[in-house]
C-alpha positions as CSV (number, residue, x, y, z in Angstrom):
1,P,141.0,-14.8,115.6
2,A,139.3,-12.9,112.8
3,P,138.5,-9.3,113.3
4,L,135.0,-8.6,114.7
5,A,133.9,-6.7,111.6
6,W,134.9,-9.6,109.3
7,R,133.1,-12.2,111.5
8,E,129.9,-10.1,111.5
9,A,130.0,-9.7,107.7
10,R,130.4,-13.5,107.3
11,Q,127.6,-14.2,109.7
12,E,125.3,-11.8,107.9
13,E,126.1,-13.4,104.5
14,Q,125.4,-16.9,106.0
15,I,122.0,-15.7,107.3
16,L,121.1,-14.1,104.0
17,Q,122.1,-17.3,102.1
18,T,120.0,-19.4,104.5
19,G,117.0,-17.2,104.0
20,R,117.3,-17.4,100.3
21,R,117.5,-21.1,100.3
22,I,114.4,-21.4,102.5
23,T,112.6,-19.2,100.1
24,I,113.6,-21.3,97.1
25,F,112.8,-24.6,98.9
26,L,109.3,-23.5,100.0
27,A,108.7,-22.2,96.4
28,T,109.1,-25.7,95.1
29,K,106.0,-26.8,97.1
30,E,107.7,-30.0,98.1
31,M,106.8,-29.2,101.7
32,T,104.3,-26.8,103.3
33,Q,105.7,-24.1,105.6
34,N,104.1,-25.7,108.7
35,E,105.8,-29.1,107.8
36,F,109.1,-27.3,107.2
37,L,108.9,-25.7,110.6
38,R,108.3,-29.1,112.2
39,Q,111.2,-30.6,110.3
40,I,113.6,-27.9,111.6
41,G,112.8,-28.6,115.2
42,G,109.3,-27.2,115.7
43,V,110.2,-23.6,115.2
44,N,107.5,-21.2,116.1
45,S,105.8,-19.5,113.1
46,N,106.4,-16.0,114.7
47,S,110.1,-16.8,115.2
48,F,110.3,-17.9,111.6
49,A,108.6,-14.8,110.3
50,R,111.0,-12.6,112.3
51,F,114.0,-14.5,110.9
52,M,112.8,-14.1,107.3
53,K,112.7,-10.3,107.9
54,L,116.0,-10.1,109.6
55,K,119.1,-8.5,108.1
56,G,122.3,-8.9,110.0
57,E,124.1,-11.2,112.4
58,S,121.2,-10.9,114.9
59,G,119.6,-13.9,113.1
60,Y,122.2,-16.1,114.8
61,D,120.0,-16.0,117.9
62,N,116.9,-17.3,116.0
63,G,116.2,-21.0,116.1
64,T,115.2,-20.9,112.4
65,Y,118.8,-20.4,111.3
66,W,120.2,-23.3,113.2
67,G,117.3,-25.6,112.4
68,A,117.3,-24.8,108.7
69,K,121.1,-25.1,108.5
70,E,121.0,-28.6,109.9
71,F,118.0,-29.5,107.7
72,F,119.8,-28.4,104.5
73,Q,123.1,-30.0,105.5
74,K,121.3,-33.4,106.0
75,R,119.5,-33.0,102.6
76,D,122.8,-32.2,100.9
77,A,124.4,-35.2,102.5
78,D,121.5,-37.5,101.5
79,A,121.5,-36.1,97.9
80,K,125.3,-36.7,97.7
81,A,124.9,-40.3,99.0
82,A,122.0,-41.0,96.6
83,K,124.0,-39.7,93.7
84,A,127.0,-41.9,94.6
85,A,124.7,-44.9,95.0
86,S,123.1,-44.2,91.6
87,K,126.5,-44.1,89.9
88,S,127.4,-47.4,91.6
89,S,124.2,-49.1,90.6
90,N,124.5,-47.8,87.0
91,K,127.9,-49.5,86.7
92,S,126.8,-52.8,88.1
93,A,123.2,-53.1,86.8
94,N,123.2,-50.8,83.8
95,T,120.6,-48.5,85.4
96,T,119.2,-45.9,83.0
97,P,120.1,-42.3,83.7
98,A,116.4,-41.4,84.0
99,K,116.0,-43.8,86.9
100,A,119.1,-42.4,88.6
101,A,117.7,-38.9,88.3
102,T,114.5,-39.9,90.2
103,S,116.6,-40.9,93.2
104,A,118.0,-37.4,93.7
105,S,116.3,-35.0,96.1
106,V,114.1,-32.2,94.9
107,A,116.5,-29.7,96.3
108,E,119.3,-31.0,94.1
109,F,117.0,-31.4,91.0
110,F,115.9,-27.8,91.3
111,S,119.5,-26.5,91.9
112,P,120.8,-24.3,89.1
113,A,124.3,-25.6,89.9
114,T,123.3,-29.2,88.9
115,A,120.8,-28.4,86.2
116,K,123.3,-28.9,83.4
117,K,124.3,-32.3,84.8
118,R,120.8,-33.7,84.7
119,P,120.6,-36.8,82.5
120,A,118.7,-36.8,79.2
121,D,115.3,-38.3,78.9
122,S,115.9,-41.9,78.0
123,S,112.3,-42.3,76.7
124,C,113.4,-40.7,73.4
125,S,114.7,-43.3,71.0
126,P,118.0,-42.7,69.2
127,G,116.1,-42.2,65.9
128,G,113.5,-39.9,67.4
129,P,113.5,-36.1,67.6
130,A,116.3,-34.6,69.6
131,K,115.2,-33.1,72.9
132,K,116.1,-29.5,73.5
133,S,118.7,-28.8,76.1
134,K,117.8,-26.7,79.1
135,G,119.8,-23.8,77.8
136,A,118.1,-23.9,74.4
137,A,114.7,-24.2,75.9
138,F,115.3,-21.2,78.2
139,D,116.7,-19.1,75.3
140,E,113.5,-19.9,73.3
141,L,111.4,-18.8,76.3
142,V,113.4,-15.6,76.6
143,D,112.9,-14.8,72.9
144,Q,109.2,-15.4,73.1
145,A,108.9,-13.4,76.3
146,R,110.5,-10.4,74.6
147,G,107.8,-10.4,72.0
148,V,105.1,-10.1,74.7
149,D,103.6,-6.6,75.1
150,L,102.7,-5.7,78.7
151,P,99.4,-3.9,79.0
152,T,101.0,-1.5,81.4
153,E,104.4,-0.6,82.7
154,A,103.0,-0.4,86.3
155,I,104.3,-2.8,88.9
156,F,101.9,-4.8,91.0
157,D,104.2,-7.1,93.0
158,N,106.1,-5.6,95.9
159,C,109.8,-6.0,96.4
160,D,109.6,-9.1,98.6
161,E,107.3,-10.8,96.1
162,V,109.6,-10.1,93.2
163,R,112.6,-11.5,95.1
164,M,110.7,-14.7,96.0
165,K,109.3,-15.2,92.5
166,A,112.7,-14.6,90.9
167,L,114.5,-17.0,93.1
168,A,111.8,-19.6,92.6
169,F,111.9,-19.1,88.8
170,I,115.7,-19.5,88.7
171,A,115.4,-22.7,90.7
172,A,112.4,-24.2,88.8
173,E,113.9,-23.4,85.4
174,G,117.3,-24.7,86.4
175,V,119.2,-21.7,84.9
176,T,122.1,-19.7,86.3
177,T,121.5,-16.3,88.0
178,A,123.7,-14.8,85.2
179,A,121.3,-16.2,82.5
180,F,118.3,-14.8,84.4
181,L,119.9,-11.4,84.7
182,R,120.5,-11.3,81.0
183,A,117.0,-12.4,80.3
184,C,115.7,-9.5,82.4
185,G,117.5,-6.9,80.2
186,N,121.1,-7.3,81.5
187,I,120.6,-6.5,85.1
188,N,123.9,-5.6,86.7
189,S,125.1,-8.2,89.2
190,N,125.8,-5.6,91.8
191,S,122.3,-4.2,91.4
192,W,120.9,-7.7,91.8
193,N,122.9,-8.5,94.9
194,R,121.9,-5.3,96.5
195,F,118.2,-6.0,95.7
196,L,118.4,-9.5,97.2
197,S,120.2,-8.3,100.3
198,T,117.2,-6.0,101.3
199,K,114.1,-7.2,103.0
200,G,110.7,-5.6,103.2
201,P,107.8,-4.9,100.7
202,T,109.2,-1.5,99.7
203,K,112.9,-2.1,100.4
204,G,115.0,-1.9,97.2
205,R,112.3,-0.4,95.1
206,Q,114.7,2.2,93.7
207,I,117.2,-0.5,92.5
208,E,117.0,-1.2,88.7
209,A,116.7,-5.0,89.4
210,Y,113.2,-4.5,90.8
211,P,111.3,-3.3,87.7
212,K,113.4,-5.3,85.3
213,A,112.9,-8.6,87.1
214,Y,109.2,-7.9,87.6
215,R,108.5,-7.1,84.0
216,F,110.3,-10.2,82.7
217,L,108.5,-12.5,85.1
218,E,105.2,-10.8,84.2
219,K,105.9,-11.4,80.5
220,V,106.5,-15.1,81.2
221,R,103.3,-15.3,83.2
222,I,101.3,-13.9,80.3
223,L,103.2,-16.0,77.8
224,R,102.3,-19.2,79.7
225,G,98.7,-18.2,80.3
226,Q,99.0,-18.2,84.1
227,P,96.2,-16.4,85.9
228,K,96.8,-13.5,88.3
229,T,96.9,-14.4,91.9
230,K,94.4,-13.0,94.4
231,K,97.2,-11.0,96.0
232,R,98.0,-9.5,92.6
233,I,94.4,-8.5,91.9
234,N,94.1,-6.9,95.3
235,A,97.3,-4.9,94.7
236,E,95.8,-3.6,91.4
237,A,92.7,-2.4,93.2
238,K,94.6,-0.9,96.1
239,E,97.5,0.8,94.3
240,G,95.6,2.0,91.3
241,P,96.9,2.3,87.7
242,D,100.3,3.6,88.8
243,G,101.1,0.5,90.8
244,Y,104.0,0.3,93.3
245,S,106.5,3.2,93.3
246,T,110.1,2.7,92.2
247,E,111.3,6.0,93.8
248,R,113.7,6.0,96.7
249,E,112.0,6.0,100.1
250,R,112.2,9.2,102.1
251,T,114.2,8.7,105.3
252,H,114.2,12.4,106.4
253,M,111.6,15.1,106.5
254,W,112.2,18.8,106.7
255,V,110.1,20.7,109.2
256,L,109.9,24.4,108.7
257,G,109.2,26.6,111.7
258,F,107.7,30.1,111.5
C-alpha cells in the first residue's frame, strides 16, 4: 500500500481539481448552482459551500466531492461517445464538421485541451476570407489589452474572485493555462499553482499571480466594454482608492508587557 503521506497528497490534489472543475463549469452558465446541486444528488447548499472552501483530504467526507466526481465522469463519457458517434456519421453521411461540433457537450467545447481540435466554421466559403485561428485571435486580444491603460493600479476583486474569473476566462477562450500566464505578464507556473491551491478572499494575496491576473482581466473587461459588476462597485466603495492589499497576511502578533 502507498505511504499515508502520499495518499493524503493525492487526495488533496483530487479535491482541488474537482473544485476547480466545478468553478469552471458553473462559470459557463450552462446550469445554475441549484440545478447542479440537484444533479449531483441533492447536495445541501451549506455542504457545497463548505466543500468549495476546503483545502485538504477532509473534503473526502463531503457529498459534493463524490456527487461531482460521478457527474463529471458521466459527462466525459457522454462527450466521448458523442464524439465517436459524430466521427462515424461523418464517414457514412458526410456530416459537416460544424454539425459534429454541436453534438459535443459544453464541458468539452469549453475545455482548453480540446480547443485546438474544434472544427472550422463551415459557413465560410473556400473563396471567402480566412477565419482566424483561436490562437491568432487570442494573440490579437492580448496585444490590444496591452495597449489599455488602467485608470488605477488598485485591485478591486478579492483572491477568490480572481481565481474564479481566471479559470472561467481560460475555459471560455479555449486557451492553455501557459498562454494565459504569458498574457498576464509571464506569471511563473509555480506562482500560479500556489495561488490556485489557496482558498479564501485574502488567501494568496501576496503571490505575484494575484495582481498580474487581475490587471490583465481588468484590461480585457475595459477593452470589451463590459460594465463593472455590483460586487465590484461595492468593493470600490468599501476598500477606497487603495483597493485590496497584496501584502502578506499577519499570522502572529507581538504583545509587549510592561
